LUMFI-987113 format. One record per residue: x, y, z of N, C-alpha, C in turn; residue in three letters. Coordinates in pm, whole numbers, plus 50000, padded with zeros to 5 digits. Example, Ala and Ser with C-alpha at 12.3 -4.5 7.8 and 13.67 -1.06 7.14 Angstrom:
2
513194943150780512304955050780513204967050780Ala;512854977550708513674989450714512905000350787Ser;
//
This chain:
460
497175570446253498465569446322498265564946467Met;497215570646528496915567146666496545552446679Lys;495755547346584495365533146586496565524046571Asn;497495528146484498715520146463499525519246591Thr;499635530446661500385530746788499715522146894Ser;498405522646897497645514546994497825499746967Thr;497775495946841497955481946802499355477146840His;500325485946820501705482346853501865480147003Leu;501235488747081501285487147227500645474047270Gln;499505470847207498835458247239499695446247203Leu;500345447147088501225436147046502365434147144Asp;502915444947193504025444147290503535437947420Val;502345442047463501785436547587501545421647574Ile;500955417647461500705403447437502005395647435Val;502995401247367504305394647360504905392747499Phe;504785403347580505345402547715504615392147799Leu;503305391347783502535381147855502965367147813Phe;503145365247683503575352147632504965348847683Ile;505845358847679507215356747726507225353547874Leu;506415360947951506355358548096505785344748126Leu;504715341048052504115327848072505085316748037Gly;505825318747928506815308647886507905307247991Ser;508335318848047509375318448149508885311448274Gln;507615313948313507045307448431506955292248411Cys;506545288448289506455274148260507825267648266Thr;508825274448210510185269148212510695267648354Thr;510445277948437510875277448576510185266048651Asn;508885264348623508135253648690508665240048648Lys;508905238448518509435225648469510795222648527Asn;511645232848534512985230848590512915227048738Asn;512025233748809511865230548951511345216348969Thr;510335212748890509785199148898510875188848869Tyr;511685191348766512745181948730513725180048845Asp;514075190948913515015189849025514395181849140Arg;513135184549169512475177149278512315162549241Ile;511925160049118511725146149073513055138549073Arg;514115144949030515435138549031515895135749174Asn;515575144749265515925142549406515205130249459Ala;513955128249417513195116449460513845103649410Ala;514395103949290515025092049232516305087949304Asp;516885096949381518135093949452517895087449587Lys;516635086549628516315081049761516225065849754Ile;516845059049848516675044649863515375042449940Lys;514385037349872513015037749922512685026450019Val;512065030150131511475020550223509985019850189Ile;509565009050130508195006850083507405000550199Asn;506425007750252505805003650379504634994150365Thr;504214991050242503044982250230503084974650098His;503434961850104503504953549985502984939550012Glu;502774932149904502374918049912503434909349847His;503634910549717504634903149643504384888049642Gln;504044883249525503784868949507505084860949500Cys;505004848649545506124839349527506014833249388Ser;507104833549314507124827849179508224817449172Val;507874805549130508854794849121509424794448980His;510684797548967511324799448838511144787548745Ser;510674790148625510634780048520509584769448536Gly;508814769448644507854758748666506504761448598Glu;506204774048571504924777548510505164781348365Asp;504884772148275505134774448134504204784948074Gln;503094787948140502114797248085502314811448137His;503274813548224503464826848283503814836848173Phe;503064847748165503314857748062502974871648115Asn;503014881448028502844895348069501474897748133Val;500444890448091499114892648147499034888648295Tyr;499904879548339499924875848480500304887748568Asp;500974897548509501464908948585500504920848583Leu;499344919248522498424930448510497834934848643Phe;497744925848739497324929648874496034937548878Gly;496104949548939494914957848955494304961948823Tyr;495104962648717494544966148587493484956048545Leu;493624943748592492614933648562491234937848609Gly;491164945148720489884949948770489274960348677Gly;490134969048621489634978948526489124972148400Asp;489834961748356489414954448237488064947748261Ile;487894942148380486614935848415485494946048416Thr;485744957748475484704967948481484364973348342Ser;485304972048248485044976148110484224965848034Ala;484064953948094483274943348031484044930747998Gly;485364931048022486194919447987486354909748103Gly;485304902648135485364893448248486064880448210Thr;486834874948305487434861748287488874861648240Gly;489534873248238490904873848187491824863848255Leu;491824863748388492784855448460492454840548449Tyr;491224837348415490874823348393491334818548255Met;491514827948163491904824348026493404824848002Asp;494164830448094495594832248070496314819148041Ile;495954808548114496644795748098496174787847976Asp;494994790847924494434782747816494534789347678Ser;494724802547673494794809547545496214814747520Leu;496614815647392497904821747362497764836947361Asn;498894843947344498884858547356497934865147256Leu;497974860547131497104866647029495624864247062Asp;495324852347111493944849147145493464857547263Glu;494344859647359493984868147474493694882347427Ile;494564887547340494334901247292493054902147209Trp;492844892147124491634892347042490364892547127Asp;490424885947243489254885147329489134897147422Lys;490294902347470490254912747574490864926047531Tyr;491444926447411492134938647368491294951147374Gly;490044950247331489214962347331488924967147473Lys;488834957847568488604961747707489864967547770Tyr;491014962247725492284968247769492374982547718Ile;491974984647592492004998047536491025007347605Asn;489895002247646488925010547717489485015347852Phe;490545008847899491115012048030492345020948019Ser;492655025947899493865033947880493845047047959Arg;492675050848008492545063248084492785061648233Asn;492865049348284492865047448430494255049048490Thr;494255051948618495525053548690496255040248703Ser;495515029248718496155016148724496885013048594Phe;496275016348483496885014048352498195021848339Tyr;498135035048363499335043248345500425039448444Ser;500025035448565501015031348664501745018748620Ser;501015008948567501644996648521502584999448403Leu;502155008048311503015011848199504315017848250Val;504245026248353505455032248409506405021648463Lys;505845010948519506685000148569507464993448457Gly;506794990948346507474984748232508444994548166Phe;508115007248168509045017148113510335017548194Gln;510215016948324511385017748412512235005048405Lys;511594993448405512334980848417512654974248284Leu;511844976448182511984969348056512404978247939Tyr;512524991247963512825000247853511665001747757Gly;510474998747803509255000047722509055014947694Phe;509005018747567508995033047534507685037847473Asn;506605030447499505315034347444504345037847557Glu;503295044947521502335049647620501235039447645Leu;500935031147544499845021447555500305007447515Tyr;499604997547566499804983747522499064981647390Phe;499704974247300499054970447175499294955447153Thr;498614949947055498764935647027500204932446992Lys;500864941446919502234938946875503234940846989Asp;503154952147060504184954747161504014945947285Asn;502804941547310502604933147429503194919247407Ile;503264914947282503874902147251505374902647278Ser;506024913347231507464915047256507744916647405Ala;506854923947474507014926047617506894912747691Leu;505974904247648505774891347714507004882347699Ser;507684883347586508914875447568509944879247673Glu;510054892147702510974896647806510544891647943Gln;509234892047968508714887348097509044872648117Val;508774864448015509044850048026510524847548052Val;511374854847984512824853248005513224857348146Lys;512724868548193513074873248328512594863548436Asn;511384858548421510804850148525511294835648518Tyr;512084832348415512704819148413513824818248515Ser;514314829748561515284830448671514814841448765Asp;513744838448834513064848648914513954854949021Tyr;514744847249097515574853649200516494864349143Pro;517144861249030518054871048969517274883048917Ser;516114880448856515324891448802514794900248914Trp;514294894349021513754902349130514834911249189Phe;516014905749208517114913449265517474925249174Asp;517544922549044517874933148948516804943948947Glu;515534939748940514434949348932514284957249062Ala;514444950449174514314956649306515254968549318Phe;516504966549278517484977249291517364987649180His;516984983349061516794992948952515655002448983Lys;514634997349049513485005649086513845015749194Ala;514865012649275515275021649382514805017749520Gly;514415005149537513975000549668515154996349755Phe;514994998149886515934992249981515254981850068Glu;513974983850098513254974350183511764975550154Leu;511074964050161509624963750151509054957550278Met;508034963750336507304957650446506184949450382Leu;506294936250395505454927050318504634918250410Val;503434915050363502574905650434503064891650404Ile;503754885550500504304872050482503984863550603Leu;503564851350578503334842150688504624835150728Ala;505494833550632506734826250658507724829650547Asp;509004831050582510004834050479510054822950374Trp;509664810950409509734799850314508744801450199Asp;507864811350207506964813950095507754818049970Asp;508984822349988509794826749876510894816649847Phe;511224815549718512104804649677513524809249652Asp;513914820849706515304824749694515874827549833Phe;517194827549840517864828349969517784842450028Asp;517754842850160517844855350235516844865950191Asn;515544862950192514574873250152514584885250244Pro;515174883750365515234895250454516084906450396Glu;516854903450292517554914150221516574923950159Arg;515394918950126514404927050057513194930450145Tyr;512844921650238511554922550306511684923150458Phe;510714929950517510424928750660508964924650672Ala;508644918050782507354911450797506344920450870His;505134921250815503994927350884502954916450907Val;502514914951030501624904051068500174908451059Phe;499374901250982497944904250969497194898251087Val;496484906651161495824902151283494374898051260Ile;493924898451135492544894351106492224880651162Asn;493204871751151492964857751187492404856351328Arg;493104861751426492604859151560491524868751604Phe;491274879451526490094887651555488834880351511Ile;488874874351393487694867451342487624852951386Gln;488754847151421488794833151459487964830451584Leu;487744840751661486994839051786485564834551758Ile;485084836651637483724832551601483694819951516Asn;484794812151520484884799651444485204788451540Val;484684776551514484994765051598485084752551511Thr;485844742751558485934729951489484984720051557Ser;484894707951503483954698151554484204694451699Asp;485484694451739485794690351876485824702151973Asp;485414713951924485334725352014486624732952031Gly;487724728251968488994735251979489084745351864Ile;489424757451897489484767751795490654765151700Tyr;490384764351569491444760951473492274773051435Pro;493384770751372494234781451321494514779351173Leu;493494775251100493644772950958494814763550933Lys;495844768150861496934759150826497884756450943Ser;497804764851047498684762951162498044753651264Leu;498834746051334498354737851445499004742951573Thr;498434739251684499024743451811500444738051826Tyr;500684725951773502014720051782503034728551706Glu;502634733451590503544741951512503864754851586Met;502934759151670503154771251748503904768551878Leu;504264756051899504954752552022504024751552141Gly;502754748852116501764747952224501194733752229Leu;502024724252260501584710352266500534708652377Asn;499504700952344498434697652441497684709952489Asn;497734720552410497044732952449495594732252404Phe;494684736852489493264737652455492724751352493Arg;491794756052414491114768652445489784765252512Val;489694768352641488484765452717487674777852749Asn;488324789352753487604801652784488324813452718Asp;487814825352740488384837152678489824839352719Leu;490144836652844491514838552891492484829752814Asp;492104817152789492944808152710493124813552568Asp;492044818952514492104824152377493064835952368Tyr;493054844352470493964855852471495414851352487Leu;495634840552561496984834852572497464830252434Val;496564823952360496884819252225497224831052134Leu;496404841552137496664853252053497974860052089Cys;498234861052217499484867252262500684858952218Asp;500534845852222501614837152177501904839252028His;500834840851949501014843251806501724856551781Met;501364866751857502034879551844503514878451878Leu;503814872051991505214870852034506024862751933Lys;505384852451878506064844151779506464852451657Arg;505574861351616505894870051502506934880551538Asn;506884885651659507884895351703509264888851704Ile;509334876251749510604869051749511134867151608Asp;510214866951510510614865451369510834879051304Ala;511044889251386511364902851341510214909851271His;508984907051315507854914751268508034929351309Thr;507734938651216507924952851247506614960151268Val;505484953351243504184959451263503074949451241Gly;501854953451268500694944851244499704952251156Val;498774944751098497844950551001496444945051022Lys;495454954051013494044950451018493414954150884Asn;492904944150810492274946750681490774943550686Thr;490184943250803488794938750818487784948450757Leu;488204960450721487264969850659486754964750525Ala;487384954450471486884948550347485584940750369Tyr;485364936150494484184927650513483364930850638Asn;483674941850706482864945950821483074960750846Arg;482244966450930482384980450964483674982951041Thr;484184995251033485384998951108485065004951244Ser;483825003951285483455008551419483744997351519Glu;484595000251617484984990251717484594995351856Tyr;483574989251909483064993052041484014987852151Glu;484134995552257484954991352371484104982452462Asp;484154969552435483304959752504483954955752637Val;483214955952747483774951952878484234937352876Pro;485254934552955485784920852964484694910953006Tyr;483884914553104482854905453154481864901753044Ala;481524911452960480604908752849481244899352748Thr;482504902052713483204893552618483374879352672Ala;483684878252801483864865052862482554857052853Tyr;481444863852881480154857052875479824852752732Arg;480044861552636479734858352497480614847252443Leu;481854846652493482764836152448482204822352481Phe;481494821252592480974808452637479744803852558Asn;479244812452472478144808452383478744801752261Ile;478184790452220478714783352104478674792651983Phe;479754793751905479834803551796478634803851703Pro;478124791851666476994791451573475714797051634Glu;475694798351766474504803351834474584818251867Gln;475714824451838475844838751864475114846751755Arg;474504857551796473864866451700474954874651629Thr;474654880651514475634889351449476144900451541Pro;475264905751624475674916351717476664910851821Glu;476414898651868477324892651966478664889351903Glu;478644884751780479904881851711480724894651693Lys;480044905551658480744918251643481354922751775Lys;480614921351883481134925552013482414917952049Lys;482444904952020483644897152050484824901851964Leu;484584904151835485644909051748486124922751795Glu;485174931151835485544944451884486434943352008Asp;486074934352097486874932652219488304928452184Tyr;488424918752095489754913752058490584924651992Ile;489954933051911490734943651847491214953851950Phe;490374957552043490824966552150491964960152229His;491834947252257492914940052326494194940452243Trp;494064938852112495224939152022495894952752024Thr;495114963352025495694976752030496534978452157Ile;495994973652268496754974752394498054966652387Arg;498014955352320499234947352303500224954452210Lys;499714961152108500594968652018501324979752095Cys;500604985952189501244996052274502324989552361Ile;501974978152420502924971052507504184967052433Glu;504014962152308505154957252230505714967752135Tyr;505154979752141505594990952056505544987251908Asp;504424981551866504224977751726503274987651659Leu;503684993851548502745002151472501594993651417Pro;500424999651407499234992451364498714998251234Leu;498904990951124498344994950995496864991250991Gln;496045000350941494614997750927494185001250785Ile;493554991550718493014994450585491905004650599His;492005015650523490935025450517490595028050372Thr;489395033150350488965035950214488075025150159Gly;488265022050030487425012349960487324999450040Ile;486094994850062485934982650138484464979050153Gly;484084975250273482734970650305481814982650318Tyr;480964985050216480054996450218480855008950256Ser;480455015850362481235027350408482105023450527Asp;482355010450540483155005550653484565010650654Gly;485065014950538486435019750530486605034450559Gly;485525041250594485625055450628486455056850756Asn;487615063450749488495064150867487895071250986Pro;486875079450964486245086451076485675076651176Val;485275064951130484705054851219485725049751321Lys;487005052451298488055047851388488435058251492Leu;487835069951486488295081151568488215078351718Ser;487275070151762487205066951905488455059551951Asn;489045051651861490275044351895491455053951908Leu;491535063551816492635073151821492585081151951Phe;491375084251994491205092152116491485083752241Arg;491075071052238491195062552355492625057652378Gln;493385056152268494725050452280495775060152222Tyr;496085070852293497045080752241498465075252229Pro;498775064352301500135058852295500335049852173Glu;499255045852107499355036951991499765044751866Ala;500375037651771500705043551641499745037651538Lys;498775045551497497795041251399498225046051261Phe;498395036951168498815040451033497655037850938Ile;497085048450884495925047250797496395045150654Leu;496095033250600496535029750467495655036150360Leu;496265039150246495595043450123495015057550132His;495415065050233494925078750244493425079750261Gly;492785068350297491355068250321490495069450197Gly;491075068450077490315070649953489025062449950Phe;487885068549921487715082449872487535092949981Pro;487765089150106487595098750217488935105150252Trp;489585111150153490915116850177490845129350266Thr;489805137250252489665149050338489445145050483Asn;488665134350504488475129250639489795124550698Glu;490605118150614491925113550658492785125450699Cys;492705136050620493465148150651493035154050784Ala;491745154150809491215159550934491695151351054Met;491685138151039492095129451150493595130951178Leu;494395131951072495825134051091496115147251158Gly;495305157351128495475170451191495075169951339Arg;494045162251370493485162151505494265153151600Gln;494805141951548495415131951636496895129851601Phe;497805133251691499235131451663499665116851657Pro;498805107551701499145093251694498635086851565Asn;498155095151471497685090151341498715093451235Val;499135083251160500085084651051499375081450919Tyr;499785087850811499135086150682500055078550588Ile;499585066950541500325059250441499625061250307Asp;500345066750211499775069950081499745057949986Leu;499975046050040499985034049957498685032649878Ser;498825028349753497705025149665496965037449613Trp;496975048449687496205060249650496555065449510Leu;497835067149474498135072249339497675062949227Pro;497615049649254497125040449152495605040849141Gln;494935043149254493485043949253493025056249175Leu;493635067549204493295079949134494465089649147Ser;495175091749038496305100949041495845114949080Arg;494705119249026494205132649055493835134149201Lys;493155124249257492765124949397493995123949487Glu;495005116649444496245115949521496885129749531Ala;496885137049419497435150649418496625159749509Ile;495315159749489494455168449571494505164649718Asn;494405151549745494375146849883495675149749956Gly;496795147049891498085149449954498295164349979Phe;497855172649885497995187049902497195191950024Asp;495975186950038495145190450153495785185350282Val;496275173050280496895167350399498115175450443Met;498905180050345500095187950378499725201250446Leu;498525206150420498085218550484497895216950634Asp;497655204650681497335203150822498105192750900Gly;498915184650831499595173650899501105175450887Ile;501785174350999503255175450997503835164350911Ser;504885167550835505355157950735506225146750790Tyr;506375146050921507045134450979506075122851001Asn;504825124250949503825113650969503245108450836Arg;504015110150729503615104650599504555093250559Phe;503995083050495504785072050438504175067850306Met;504855058850237504325054150109504585039150093Trp;503615032350032503775018249996503085015449863Gly;503455004449800502925001349667501644993049669Gly;501564983349762500384974649774500174966449648Asp;501224959549602501174952349476501634937849491Cys;501404930049385501754915849385503084912949319Leu;503464920849221504684918249144505564930649139Tyr;506844928449117507824939249121507564949549012Ile;507024945348897506704954848791505614964548836Glu;504594959248901503534967848956504094977349061Glu;504904972149151505464980249260506314991449206Ser;507074988449101507934998649040507085009648979Thr;506035005848905505145015848847504445024048953Gly;504075017549063503435024649174504385035049234Ala;505645031449248506625040749302506835052549208Leu;506965049849079507145060648983505955070248986Glu;504755064748994503555073148998503505081349126Thr;503855075149238503835082349366504865093749366Ala;506035091249310507045101949301506535113449217Lys;505865110349106505285120849021504285129249100Asp;503415122449174502365129349250502975138549355Val;503885133249436504485141149543505295152749486Val;506055150049379506855160649318505975171749262Ala;504835168149204503945178249147503385187349257Glu;502985181549368502435189449478503505198649537Val;504685193349560505755201249619506215212349526Leu;506285209349396506705219449298505755231349298Thr;504465228449302503475239349302503665248349423Glu;503985242649537504195250849658505475259149646Arg;506485253449583507735261049564507495272849470Ile;506805270349357506525280849260505695292049321Ile;504785288449411503935298449477504665305749590Gln;505895301949617506665308449722506285304049862Gly;505605292549873505155287750004506095277350063Arg;507125273449987508035263050035509365264449962Met;510445261750032511755261849967512065247849912Thr;512955247249817513355234249762514025225649868Glu;514725231949961515385224450067514365217050152Lys;513285223750189512235217350269511535206650186Val;511285209450059510635199649972511445186749963Ala;512745188049953513585176049945513605168550079Gln;513495175950188513395169350318512085161550328Asp;511005167150275509725160150273509825147350191Ile;510485147950078510685135949996511375124950075Leu;512475128550141513225118550218512385112750331Arg;511585121250394510745116550504509685106750453Lys;508985110350346507885102050297508375088650245Ile;509425088850167509855076750097510915068650172Phe;511325073450292512365065950361512375068050513Arg;512685080150556513075082350695511925080450793Glu;510715084450757509595082550848509335067850877Asn;509485059450777509285045050796510345039350890Ala;511565043650871512665038650956512385041851103Ile;511925054051129511685058251267510395052251322Lys;509325052651245508015048151295508015033251326Thr;508615025251238508645010751257509895006051333Tyr;510735015451374511975012351446512765001351373Lys;512985003551245513584993351160515024990051200Leu;515785000151239517164997351278517214988351401Glu;516364991451498516334983551622515804969551598Glu;514724968451520514074955351502514804946351404Arg;515454952351304516114944251201517624943851213Leu;518164952251301519614952051319520374957151199Gly;519784966851127520434972651009520544987851026Arg;521674993350981521925007450997521415014850874Asp;520115017450870519495023350752519885037850733Phe;519865045750839520025059950824521375063850764Leu;522405055950791523735058950737523945053650596Lys;522915046750543523055041250409522435050350304Met;521815061150347521135070150254522165078550178Asp;
//
């Protein structure tokens, strides 16, 4: 009798534990759903994009594989080299027969799941993986949509929930539809004149690649010394500001270290007078370092936020810690660290905690590693005020950008939900964080209302 009573008590305890666990799971799911739904109501300011120009109907070979973007890198690492070279010469079945197994080997990656989310949101794609059969039907939709690209982009842009993208554009004419400023604001890449200082043409005049001095309104202009070169760089900056540039970007961590020495003017002036081909690698670096410091001072003068690529790049050149001397030297500058510094997300968190002039852009991070995005963002929230977070997609096509946004919302909602369930945050604060990350911080940091003449805050 005693054993029967004991067993009954144990059964009741187990039942209560199961019931309590089920209730906790239900509460967590309900909380997550509310936070995630709140994220979907935000008109998103996407702070870092590329977006390719597509000329409607002119490319007969354009298909779903053209939109694979970063997933192509995963396919290559799986062993499927040459995908993008074969897209124009092989039909859909032939492409799958050659690369399908490598696509399947990538079903575990964050880039894969992010792209699927984009097609789920925009195309009604209701499957978890690409297959030979469903990718053919999906490609038919892609071909139809891209036959009228302006209409499709407009539809997809708003269906995804975007209001504005900060895009790397040299000229609005890169796009073939009217009024791209409805969708985009310009971020100017400063790599050109940082590295251009170490390039020369046959006649000794420093070139500007596709641009000429005449196009810049500098007729009969020559660069004879460092001072002339700085006049040229300043002119390029002002020209972009006049075209409503809202910020500048440095992506040099892809091909050089992120350590920028504060080189004296006299040293830079002397090195400038050495013919570029005769400069040592150390001298070339010193000149680039000088120009970047000069650029930071100009960004302060013109109140331009400065995006810096951090994370994956040139060896350990993308480690954001290497930039800390700049954060300390220029407290008036707004440094925006792209990609959360992946894989140095903890270092990024430390820098954001230490320097109030450092802002964290979570662009690309959720696609690189969803798990690290969750862990990294959670750590960052422990030490960084939430008025210094932003998000961007860093993609080439609207389908990719949409999937990136969906993935980022999932990541942020998961982190915030856990804090709410643990009693460390209210839902009201969590929703304020959502609005700040996906919209309001970008409006304030880049001064979008002032620079673009649009009343963003009242449109939310």
